[in-house]
C-alpha positions in Angstrom: -39.0 42.9 -44.6 -38.7 40.4 -48.1 -41.6 42.0 -49.8 -40.4 45.5 -49.5 -38.4 46.7 -52.3 -34.5 46.5 -52.5 -32.5 49.5 -52.5 -29.2 50.0 -54.3 -26.3 51.8 -52.0 -23.0 52.0 -53.8 -20.0 52.3 -51.8 -17.7 55.4 -53.8 -15.1 53.2 -51.9 -14.2 51.2 -55.2 -14.7 54.6 -57.9 -12.3 56.0 -58.9 -11.2 59.0 -56.6 -9.9 61.7 -59.0 -13.2 62.0 -60.3 -15.9 60.8 -57.6 -18.5 63.5 -58.7 -18.6 62.2 -62.1 -18.7 58.3 -60.7 -21.9 59.3 -58.3 -23.5 61.1 -60.8 -22.9 58.0 -62.9 -24.2 55.9 -60.9 -27.5 57.9 -59.9 -28.5 58.3 -63.8 -27.7 54.5 -63.1 -30.5 54.2 -60.8 -28.9 54.5 -57.5 -31.4 54.6 -54.6 -28.5 56.6 -52.2 -24.6 56.7 -52.0 -22.6 54.9 -49.3 -19.6 56.4 -47.5 -16.8 54.4 -46.1 -15.3 56.8 -43.2 -12.1 54.8 -41.8 -9.6 56.6 -39.9 -7.1 54.5 -39.5 -7.5 53.0 -36.0 -10.7 51.2 -35.9 -9.6 50.1 -39.2 -6.5 49.6 -41.4 -7.5 52.2 -43.9 -8.1 56.1 -44.3 -10.5 57.6 -46.7 -12.6 60.8 -46.6 -13.5 63.3 -43.8 -16.4 65.7 -43.3 -15.2 68.0 -46.0 -14.9 65.7 -48.6 -18.3 64.7 -47.6 -19.6 68.5 -48.1 -17.9 68.9 -51.3 -19.4 65.6 -52.5 -22.7 67.1 -51.6 -22.8 69.4 -54.6 -22.6 66.5 -57.0 -26.0 65.0 -56.1 -29.6 64.7 -54.2 -29.2 61.2 -53.8 -29.2 60.1 -50.0 -25.8 59.9 -48.5 -25.0 57.2 -46.0 -22.1 57.7 -44.1 -20.9 54.4 -42.8 -18.3 56.0 -39.5 -15.6 52.9 -39.6 -13.7 55.2 -36.5 -13.1 55.5 -33.0 -14.6 58.0 -31.0 -17.8 58.6 -33.4 -19.6 61.0 -31.3 -17.1 63.6 -31.8 -17.5 63.9 -35.6 -21.4 63.2 -35.9 -22.0 66.8 -36.0 -19.8 67.4 -38.4 -20.9 64.4 -40.7 -24.2 65.7 -40.5 -23.5 69.4 -41.2 -21.7 68.1 -44.3 -24.9 66.6 -45.9 -24.9 63.1 -44.4 -28.8 61.9 -44.3 -28.0 58.4 -42.6 -24.7 57.6 -40.0 -24.1 54.4 -38.6 -21.5 53.9 -36.0 -20.0 50.5 -34.4 -21.3 48.7 -31.5 -17.7 47.8 -31.0 -16.5 51.3 -31.0 -19.1 53.0 -29.4 -19.0 53.2 -26.1 -22.4 55.0 -24.9 -24.2 54.0 -28.0 -27.3 55.4 -27.1 -26.0 58.9 -26.7 -24.3 58.4 -30.6 -27.7 57.0 -31.8 -29.6 60.1 -30.0 -26.9 62.7 -31.4 -27.6 61.4 -35.0 -31.0 62.2 -34.7 -30.7 65.4 -32.8 -28.6 66.9 -35.9 -31.3 65.7 -38.4 -30.3 62.5 -39.7 -31.2 58.6 -39.4 -29.6 57.0 -37.1 -28.2 53.4 -37.4 -25.4 50.5 -36.0 -23.4 48.5 -37.5 -22.2 44.9 -36.9 -18.9 43.2 -37.5 -18.8 39.6 -38.4 -18.0 38.3 -35.5 -20.1 40.4 -33.0 -22.9 39.0 -31.5 -26.4 40.2 -32.2 -28.1 40.3 -28.7 -27.1 43.8 -27.7 -29.3 45.4 -30.6 -32.6 44.6 -28.6 -31.8 47.4 -26.3 -31.1 49.9 -28.8 -33.3 48.9 -31.2 -36.2 51.3 -30.3 -33.3 54.1 -31.2 -32.3 53.3 -34.3 -33.8 53.4 -38.0 -31.1 50.7 -39.8 -28.7 48.0 -39.2 -25.6 47.3 -41.2 -24.4 44.2 -41.0 -21.2 43.2 -42.3 -20.1 40.3 -44.3 -16.7 41.2 -44.6 -14.5 42.7 -41.9 -14.5 45.9 -42.5 -11.6 47.8 -43.8 -11.2 47.4 -47.2 -13.1 46.6 -50.9 -12.9 43.4 -52.9 -13.1 40.7 -50.1 -15.3 38.0 -50.6 -18.5 37.6 -48.8 -18.6 35.5 -45.5 -20.8 32.7 -46.3 -21.7 32.7 -42.4 -23.8 35.9 -43.3 -26.7 34.7 -44.6 -27.6 32.6 -41.2 -26.6 35.6 -39.2 -28.8 37.6 -41.5 -31.9 35.6 -40.8 -31.3 35.7 -37.4 -31.3 39.3 -37.3 -34.4 39.4 -38.8 -36.2 37.1 -36.6 -34.8 39.5 -33.8 -36.1 42.5 -35.3 -39.6 40.8 -36.3 -39.5 39.0 -32.5 -39.2 42.7 -31.2 -41.9 44.5 -33.5 -38.9 46.5 -35.5 -39.5 48.1 -38.8 -35.6 49.0 -39.1 -34.1 48.3 -42.0 -32.0 45.6 -42.8 -28.3 46.7 -44.5 -25.8 44.2 -45.4 -22.1 45.5 -46.9 -19.6 43.8 -48.4 -18.8 41.3 -51.1 -22.3 41.6 -52.5 -22.3 41.1 -56.2 -25.0 40.0 -58.8 -24.3 36.4 -58.0 -25.1 36.4 -54.7 -27.7 39.2 -53.8 -30.5 36.9 -54.6 -29.5 34.7 -51.6 -28.8 37.8 -49.4 -31.7 39.7 -50.8 -34.0 36.1 -49.8 -32.3 36.2 -45.9 -34.1 39.2 -45.6 -31.4 42.1 -46.6 -33.6 45.5 -47.8 -30.2 47.6 -48.5 -27.6 46.0 -50.5 -24.3 47.9 -50.2 -21.8 47.0 -53.5 -18.7 48.9 -54.1 -16.5 47.0 -56.5 -19.5 44.7 -58.1 -20.4 48.3 -59.6 -17.5 50.4 -60.3 -15.2 47.6 -61.7 -18.0 46.4 -64.1 -19.8 48.9 -66.2 -22.1 49.7 -67.5 -23.5 50.8 -64.1 -26.8 50.3 -64.8 -26.8 46.5 -65.7 -24.8 45.8 -62.6 -27.7 48.0 -60.8 -30.6 46.1 -61.8 -29.0 42.8 -61.7 -28.6 43.5 -58.0 -31.7 44.9 -57.5 -33.9 41.8 -59.2 -31.1 38.9 -59.7 -33.8 36.4 -60.7 -34.7 38.0 -63.9 -31.1 39.0 -64.7 -30.3 38.8 -68.3 -26.8 39.1 -68.1 -23.6 37.4 -67.3 -22.2 37.7 -63.3 -18.8 39.4 -63.2 -16.4 37.1 -62.3 -13.6 39.1 -60.1 -14.2 40.8 -56.6 -16.8 42.5 -55.2 -17.0 45.3 -52.2 
């Protein structure tokens, strides 16, 4: 995994919501590989964001893959709607999916790539029973619900453990990390095995976007100063 290309997924949670289409077009032009959409219901996490209708509207703004992270209760009820709205990747939380295999199968049946999300305090071992059903794993490096949080340092050890587990299981599932990612710690996260980096405020609060995206993708060759405020 460490030798593969690193993909950058800007999280629009930290974008200007009054001009989301422009923001998406700007990060696409800046070199983003996909758009990360945080879907929150105010129950599983203490925040409310967007639903399938907004996703369908934003789908007109770009051809980049939409990566929908469902931080919601009863995700299986909404998976078809988000897939129909244009989501290319849909991830569901281990903590909220009562029938995880069924949820993952439902994502694939509706033409999207299924993923599983693991909260910071959630054990990795349950993944061994669903690894054949998923395309990617999203490891949260903050407790989900809000952008601008600090990266939890123990995530690096957990990320290495996850990559070892996937190697032992013979899985080529992509590993995505979300929360507190910025140019100052992207190198460590990549070295630990991440293939997809989700970043919100590190990108949208520190233009020009192209500079930040380049620094995230290849932090070892950065010629730019690191932003010194919060990241998502």
